[in-house]
N, C-alpha and C positions, 0 to 999 in steps of 0.2 A: 608761648610753646616752648616745650622743654625738649633740649637738644637731644638729638640720639649719638650714643657713645658705642661706636662699634667695640666688640669684644672678641678676640682670637683667642678662644679656648682650644685646650690642648688635652683631649680627652685620655690621649695615652699617658699623659702627665700624670691625670686622676688615676686612672688603673695604677700606675706606679706609685703613686701615695697608697692606696687602699693595700696594695700587695707589700708595700714594705713597712707596713706595721701603722698604719693610720685606717684600720678597716671601719672605724666606726664614723668616719667625717661623715658621712651621709644624714646622720640624727640630728646635725645640725641646724637648727631652725633660727638662729641670729638672735636670740634674744640678748644678748651680751652680757650676760651673767659673768662668764669667764673675764673678760676685761675689768667687771666692776669689782670683781675679789683678788686681782692681782695687784701685791702689794709694789710692785717695780718697776711698773710699765708706766712709762712717761706719760704727762698729761696731754700733749700735743699729739693726734693720731694714736692712740695706744693699742698695744696688741692684747691679746691674739683674735678677736672679733674678726679685724680686717681679715688677716691670713685665714682665718676658717672660711670668709667668703670668697677671697682669690682661689682658695684650694678648692672649692665646689665647683669653678667656673673654670679650674683648670689653667690659670692664669701663671705659666712657668716663669715665664721673663720675671716677674715682679717677686716670683715667691724665694727663687734660687738665689737672687739677688738681693734679699732682705736684710738690712742689717739687724732688724728686730726680733729673729729668731734666734739671731745669737746672743741677744742682751735676755732673753727669755732662759730660766735657769733648770727648767723641766722640775720645780718644786710640786707640780701638778694640783696648787690649790684650785687651780682653774677647772680641771678635770674632777675633780670630788664634787666642786658646787655645781657643776654643769647637770640641769634639769633632765636632759634627754640622754644623758652617758656617750656624749660625741667625743671628749678626751681630747680636748685642744692640746693638751700639755704633751701630748704621744703625736700629735698633728706636728708641732713644732721640731720636736725632735726627728721626725723622720726628715723633715724640710732641711735640717742641718745636714742629716748626709747625704741627702741628694745635691745641697750646695755645695760640698765637697768634691761631689763628683763633676758636677759641671764645671768647676772650674780647673779640675785636676789636669794634669800635663804629664804623661797621655791620661786621657781617661779612661781607655779599658783597663788600668791597674787599679783603677777607685772603683770600677764597674766589679771587677774581679773580688774585691774586698768586700763586696756586700753580698758573697753568695757560698754556699759550702763548697761546690767544685772547684771556684776561683781561688778560695784560700787554701785549698788543699794543694793547688796549682803552684799558688805563690809561697808555699811552703817548699816543695819541690824543688823549687829553683837554687836556695840556698844549701839545700841536702843535698843537691847532685853537687853544686861547686865544692863545697868544703868535703865532700867525701871523696871527689875526685883531687882535689890538693891533697888529702891524706891517702888516696892509693899513688899517686907520684911521687911524692916525698919518700915514701916506705917499700915501694915495691921492690926495688932492688937489694935493701939488706935486711927482707923476710918479717918485715913488721918487727925491730927489736925492742920498740918500747914498749910491748906487751909484757917485757920481763923486764927484772929490776926495782928498783924503786919506782913510785908510780909519781911521773912528773908530767904534767899535759902539756908543757911546752916541749918535752919529748916527741909528742905527737905532732902538735903545730907549735914552733915556734913563734916567739911575739912577734918579730917583724912580717910572720907569713900572714900571722892573723891581722898585723894592722893593714897588711897589703888586700886582704878580703874586705874590712870593715870600714878602711876611710874613703875608699871608691862609692860604697854603699852610702856613707854617712853625706858624702858631696852631693852624689844622685839627689838623696831625701832633701839636702838643704836649698839645691839649685829649684828642684820639682817645688817644694813647698814654697819659697819665695815666687817664683812666680805665679802660683795659683791663687797668693795671699796678694800678690800685688794687681792680679786682674780682678780680684775681689772688691779690694779698695778703690779702684778706679770708676767701679761700678756704682757702690756705695756713695762714694765721694759727689756723683750726680746727683742719686736721690735726697741726698741728705746735705747740702753745700755748709759750708762754716758761716754760723751765726754768731752775731754778739753776744750770745750767753756762753760760747764755747770757751772752753781754759786753754792756757797756754799749753802747748806740747809737753813739757816737762812736767808740768802739776798732773796733765791727762794722765801720763804714763806712771806716774807716783801714785794717783789716786785709782787706778785701775788695778797697780801692784797691789795695793792696801786690802781691796778688795777682794784682790784673788787669793791672797795668800791668808786672808782672816776668814775666806768664805761667806764673809758679813752679808750679802745680798740674798744669800742662800738663807742665812739666818731669820732675815726677813719675813720669810715663809713660813708657813705651819705645819702644811698636811706632812711634806716631806723633809723638816728639818733634821730629822736624826742623819739623813745621807751625808748632810755634811761634813759629820764626824770621819766618815769611810772616807770623803774627799780630801780631807786635809791629811790624812793619817797616808794615803795612797799618795798623794801628792808629795809630802815632804821626803816620804820615803825614796820613791822616785830621783826626787833632787839629789838625795846623800847618796845613793847609787853611783849616780853621774858624776858627782864629787870623786866619790871613790876611785872609781875607773880612771878617772882621770889624775888623779893623786898616784896609781900605782903604773900607768904610764910614762908620766913625768919622772916617777925616780929611775924606773927600769934604763929609760933615756939617757938619764944622768949618769947613771954607774955605767952604760955603756961609753960615755963620755971620758971617763976615767974619777969622777967624783964617788967620794967615800960614802955611798947611802946604800942602807937595807933594801934590797929587793924582794918580791914575792918567792915563793908561797911563804906568807908572814905568820907568825905564831900566834894562837888566838887570841891573847891579850895585846897582839899591836893595836896602836891606834886607829889604822886603817881597816885593819881587821874587825876590829869592835863595830867602826863606823859602816861597814858594809853590813855586817849582821844585823847590827841595829835596824839600820835603812831597809835592807832584805823584809825582816821582820812587819815594820810599818807597812810595809806594800802587802804583803802576804796577810796581813789583818785587815787593812783596807780591802782589798778585794774579795776578801771570804764575809765580810760587813756589806758590803753591795750585792753580792749573789744571795745571801741569805734575807736580804731585807726585799730584793727585787722578786724573789721566790717565795716567801711569806704574806709579804703584805702590797696588796693590792694599790694601796694607795701609790707608792712609791713608782708608779707607771709602769707600761709596756715594755719590757727591753725587747729591742730589733736584733737582729745577727749581727747587724752592724756596732751595737754594744756588747753583744758577748764576746765577739770574738776578739775585740782590744783587753775585755778583763781576763777571759782565760789566759790568752796568749802572754799577758804580764804574769800572770799567778804562775801560770808554767816555767816563765823563763825564770824567776826568782826562786821557782821551787826546786827546777834542775841546779841552779847554781849552788844551792845548798845542799843538795845530796852529791853531788860532784864532790863537793866541800868536804865531805863528811867519809865518803867513798875513796878519796885520796890517800886516807892513813889508814884505808884497811890494805889486804892483797889481794882484793879482786878487782886484778887489771882489767878485764873486757867490761864490767858493768860499770866501772870507773869511767873509762875512756869513753864508752857508749854514751852516758850521762852527759858528760861534757861535750860531746857530739849534737847529741840534742838541745843542749842548752845552747849553743854558740846557733841552730838553727834558728831558735827561738828569739835569739838577741839579733839575728839579723832580718829576721821580719820586723822588729819593732822599730829598729835604724832604718832597714833601706825605704820600707813602705811606710815611714812618717806622713808622706804627704797626702795619703790614699785612706786612713785608717783613722780611729779617734785620736792618734795624736795629732791630726791635724785638725780635730774637732776645738784640741785646746789650745791650739796656737789661732785658728781664727776667732775661738772667743776671745783672747787676751786681746787681740787686733781690734775686735766690735768694741769691745769696753772703752779703750783707748781711746778712738774714734769717735765714740758717742759722746765722750768729755769735749774731746776736742771740738768737734762741731756743734756742739751744745744740744747734740740730739737725747741726751741724758742728763737729768739733774745730777751734781757734782753733789758729795756728802754722804 
């Protein structure tokens, strides 16, 4: 006699999937074409067919705790070959966003990051904080920074900027670490380490090689060109992080009495050139992503969660470039206003890293390392 297996279906979760971008889920009739054509799915218990079954039954706990949804690259080979148009790639993409929300602390911020009103509220918080600091610093001197040479440090001195952004970065780091720890604790129960697992060091190196080369993405066929955009945005973002770090280090070395140059740097200074080159890569990468998503149906359906990160990153870099250009003009109000908007977007990227696509980057990297370490995914 066949044993009965009770299923605790969460219909509210099914509705959440449908509303978040997986609206074609109901067309799936479990033919397993998606799994057959996927070039990167593990041989044992492959995806995405099982996730499609679980999603149709509303098995929330299994889905939000799935390691496999993070191994999927959303290349959409599965969606383009699906005979029913169920778009498994988009379902996996939505599952990742819901997984971030599930493990986030506090969860309300992750939920806000997935809605237009929520994002506007999240942007309003740094706008008020930074605006209040500027008003408090200059209310007594009549906003004298609006006259004379344009220097953004006159409006917000570097130590004041650091006093705003260092706590924001610390908040992001702590909340992201807590969420990631909760996620890995769950997947470690689902995928205990096997004899096929790699040593941790080798797993980290192998996953890093996959990430920095986008090799797994290049194994796909439908959406392979998107790998180029990912590489450009990734290396550009890393370059901007290095630039910001160098500017901060040189500033404080100068404050401690060392004879080092501090910003604003001339155009052909190495730090300035690194920043401009990196920013250009980010802008081009974001534009390639936007154009492809808007013109190529096979690239996959972008959700609100996807668009927010792309546009905030794009606008943060764009306003940074504009602030740089306006600084050498005599347009005080446009220059300082642009710099203020730039700081608001940067704060959003930094402080809410645990609730946006930035968390997606961290979760995927951790999942790729864990898959190698546990033996879930093949090496090479």
